[in-house]
C-alpha positions as CSV (number, residue, x, y, z in Angstrom):
1,M,-0.2,-0.1,0.1
2,K,1.2,3.6,-0.8
3,I,0.4,6.6,0.9
4,L,0.6,10.3,1.2
5,S,0.7,11.8,4.5
6,I,1.0,15.1,5.5
7,D,1.0,17.5,8.7
8,T,0.9,21.0,8.8
9,A,0.1,20.9,13.0
10,T,2.8,23.6,13.8
11,Q,5.3,25.9,11.9
12,A,6.8,22.9,10.3
13,A,4.9,21.8,7.1
14,S,5.7,18.1,6.3
15,C,5.0,15.8,3.7
16,A,5.8,12.2,2.9
17,V,5.6,8.7,0.9
18,I,5.6,5.5,2.2
19,E,5.4,1.7,1.1
20,D,4.5,-1.1,2.7
21,D,7.5,-1.0,5.4
22,K,9.4,1.8,3.5
23,L,9.9,5.3,3.4
24,L,10.2,6.4,-0.1
25,G,10.7,10.2,0.6
26,E,10.3,13.2,2.7
27,I,10.1,16.6,2.6
28,T,9.9,19.0,5.8
29,Y,10.6,22.5,6.3
30,N,10.1,24.3,9.5
31,Y,10.8,28.0,8.7
32,K,8.1,30.8,8.7
33,K,6.1,30.6,5.4
34,Q,2.4,29.6,4.9
35,H,1.3,26.6,5.0
36,S,-1.3,27.7,2.2
37,V,1.8,28.7,-0.2
38,I,4.0,25.9,0.3
39,L,2.2,22.5,0.9
40,M,1.1,21.8,-2.2
41,T,4.4,22.5,-4.1
42,I,5.3,20.2,-2.0
43,I,3.2,17.5,-2.6
44,D,3.9,17.9,-5.9
45,T,7.9,18.1,-5.7
46,L,7.7,15.3,-3.7
47,L,5.5,12.9,-5.4
48,K,7.6,13.9,-8.7
49,N,11.0,13.0,-7.1
50,V,9.5,9.9,-6.3
51,N,7.9,9.3,-9.4
52,T,4.4,8.9,-8.1
53,S,1.5,10.3,-9.6
54,I,-1.2,11.0,-7.3
55,D,-3.2,8.2,-8.8
56,D,-0.6,5.8,-7.4
57,I,-1.1,7.0,-4.1
58,D,-3.6,4.4,-1.7
59,G,-4.6,6.2,1.0
60,F,-3.8,9.4,2.9
61,V,-2.6,10.5,6.3
62,V,-2.8,13.6,8.3
63,S,-2.2,15.5,11.2
64,K,-5.6,15.9,13.3
65,G,-3.8,18.5,15.6
66,P,-3.7,19.7,18.3
67,G,-1.7,23.0,17.4
68,S,-2.1,26.1,14.6
69,F,-5.9,26.1,14.3
70,T,-5.2,27.5,10.2
71,G,-2.7,25.1,9.4
72,L,-4.9,22.0,10.9
73,R,-7.7,23.7,8.3
74,I,-5.4,23.8,5.6
75,G,-3.9,20.0,6.0
76,M,-7.3,18.5,7.2
77,S,-8.8,20.1,3.8
78,T,-6.0,19.6,1.3
79,I,-6.0,16.0,2.4
80,K,-10.2,15.9,2.2
81,G,-10.2,17.4,-1.3
82,L,-7.3,14.9,-2.8
83,S,-9.2,12.2,-1.3
84,Q,-12.5,12.8,-2.4
85,G,-10.5,13.7,-6.2
86,T,-9.3,10.1,-5.8
87,N,-11.7,8.2,-4.2
88,K,-9.2,6.7,-1.8
89,P,-9.2,6.8,2.0
90,F,-7.4,8.8,4.5
91,V,-7.0,8.7,8.5
92,G,-6.6,11.5,11.0
93,I,-3.3,10.9,13.7
94,S,-2.8,13.0,16.2
95,S,0.1,14.9,15.8
96,L,1.3,14.7,19.9
97,D,1.1,10.7,18.8
98,A,3.6,11.3,15.7
99,L,5.7,13.3,18.0
100,A,5.5,10.4,20.7
101,Y,5.9,8.0,18.1
102,N,9.7,9.4,17.5
103,L,10.7,8.4,20.4
104,A,9.2,4.5,20.3
105,Y,11.2,2.2,22.5
106,T,12.4,4.8,24.4
107,D,12.2,3.6,28.0
108,G,9.9,5.5,30.8
109,I,7.7,8.2,30.2
110,I,7.4,9.7,26.8
111,C,5.6,13.4,26.8
112,P,5.3,15.3,23.9
113,I,5.1,19.7,24.2
114,L,4.0,21.9,21.5
115,N,3.8,25.6,22.6
116,A,0.0,26.3,23.4
117,L,1.4,30.2,24.2
118,R,0.9,31.2,27.6
119,G,2.8,28.8,29.7
120,N,0.7,26.2,28.0
121,V,1.4,23.3,26.3
122,Y,-0.3,20.9,24.2
123,T,0.7,17.4,26.0
124,A,-0.4,13.9,26.4
125,L,2.1,10.9,28.6
126,Y,2.6,8.0,26.9
127,V,5.1,4.8,27.4
128,F,5.9,2.7,24.7
129,N,4.7,-1.2,26.1
130,G,6.3,-4.0,23.1
131,V,5.9,-3.1,19.8
132,R,3.2,-0.6,20.9
133,L,2.5,3.1,21.9
134,E,-0.1,3.1,25.2
135,K,-1.4,6.5,25.8
136,L,-2.1,7.1,30.1
137,T,-3.2,10.4,29.7
138,E,-6.3,12.7,27.9
139,Y,-4.6,14.7,25.2
140,L,-4.5,18.1,27.2
141,L,-3.8,22.0,27.4
142,I,-2.3,22.3,30.8
143,S,0.0,25.1,32.3
144,I,4.0,23.5,32.3
145,D,3.6,23.9,35.6
146,E,0.6,21.1,35.7
147,L,2.2,19.2,33.0
148,F,4.7,18.6,36.3
149,A,2.7,17.7,38.7
150,L,1.7,15.1,36.5
151,I,4.9,13.7,35.7
152,K,5.6,13.8,39.5
153,E,3.0,11.1,40.0
154,Y,4.5,8.9,38.0
155,N,7.3,8.5,39.5
156,K,9.2,7.7,36.1
157,P,12.1,9.0,34.2
158,V,10.6,11.3,31.3
159,T,11.6,12.1,27.7
160,F,10.2,15.3,26.2
161,I,10.0,15.7,23.0
162,G,8.2,18.9,20.3
163,D,9.1,22.9,20.1
164,G,8.1,22.9,23.4
165,I,11.2,21.9,24.6
166,S,13.1,25.3,22.6
167,I,10.5,27.3,25.4
168,F,10.8,25.1,28.4
169,K,14.4,23.7,28.2
170,E,15.0,25.5,32.1
171,N,11.7,25.0,33.2
172,I,11.9,21.0,32.9
173,E,15.6,20.7,33.8
174,N,15.3,23.0,37.1
175,S,11.6,21.1,38.2
176,L,12.5,17.4,37.0
177,L,15.2,15.2,38.1
178,D,15.5,12.3,35.9
179,V,15.1,13.7,32.7
180,K,15.9,13.6,29.0
181,L,15.4,15.8,26.2
182,A,15.1,14.4,22.8
183,P,17.6,15.9,20.0
184,T,16.8,18.6,17.4
185,H,15.4,16.6,14.6
186,L,13.1,14.8,16.5
187,N,11.4,17.9,17.7
188,I,9.0,18.1,14.8
189,A,5.9,15.9,14.1
190,R,7.1,14.6,10.9
191,A,5.6,12.7,8.1
192,A,7.4,10.0,8.2
193,A,5.8,9.1,11.5
194,L,2.6,10.1,11.0
195,G,2.5,7.9,7.9
196,E,3.6,5.1,10.0
197,L,0.8,5.2,12.7
198,G,-1.5,6.1,9.8
199,L,-0.5,3.4,7.8
200,K,-1.4,0.8,10.4
201,K,-5.0,2.0,10.4
202,L,-5.5,2.0,6.5
203,L,-4.6,-1.7,6.2
204,K,-6.9,-2.5,9.1
205,G,-10.0,-0.7,7.2
206,D,-10.3,2.2,9.8
207,F,-11.0,5.4,7.6
208,D,-12.1,8.7,9.0
209,D,-15.5,10.2,7.2
210,L,-15.3,12.5,4.4
211,F,-17.9,15.2,5.6
212,T,-17.4,14.1,9.9
213,S,-14.3,14.1,10.7
214,A,-12.5,17.7,11.8
215,P,-8.9,18.4,13.6
216,T,-8.5,17.8,17.8
217,Y,-8.4,21.6,18.8
218,I,-8.8,20.9,22.7
219,R,-10.0,24.7,23.0
220,K,-11.6,27.4,21.3
221,S,-10.0,29.5,18.9
222,Q,-9.0,33.0,19.4
223,A,-12.0,34.3,17.4
224,E,-14.3,32.3,19.5
225,R,-12.6,33.3,22.8
226,E,-12.7,36.9,21.5
227,Y,-16.5,36.3,20.7
228,E,-17.6,35.4,24.1
229,E,-15.4,37.6,25.9
230,K,-17.5,40.3,23.9
231,T,-20.7,38.6,24.5
232,G,-20.8,36.7,27.7
233,K,-22.4,33.8,25.1
234,D,-20.8,30.4,24.3
235,V,-20.0,29.9,21.2
236,N,-22.0,26.7,20.8
237,D,-25.1,27.7,22.2
């Protein structure tokens, strides 16, 4: 099975093509360029370089968040369009799951952290059990200090990964004892890791619905929060 996977959950944009158990190619940019401007160019360039047309793709994988609201919408709409246009299935995978999977076979707790601004992070806690990644918590939006308190409850070594490391490195090292930080090249939710997780679901026939699948935001958008502050009404009411 040959799949195309993309991740646009953060500032980074990543695209990969995987065929069965082989990574054919991957392009990742982690620079200040708009996903709406570069994403289709990345996809087109990668497909050409691995001698593959969009019709050769058997399924698609996309990051469903949490992360940037705009980035997630761009990624999801792109993959839905490709899925509908080719009549091929797609699945959404958590950006946190993909980050944690970068540290497969790591001992202790794996803790991906994505910067959620104002001292907060998107996170979840994982362990790698045999050949399977297990989630210990739900997907969370919490302060970095609340995360430290949660980790201490487990009394296990922990390895952090994600773009939040560059922001909270000093806090982490001063607050926890048995802690490691992933190297820079792993701190992006790469499309290859995302694709490998998604491929497992696609092979099982566990597809997402084109019309009901949506990004996992965890919190409301800035526009929604500003509306509620201005009107005193819940945007969902």
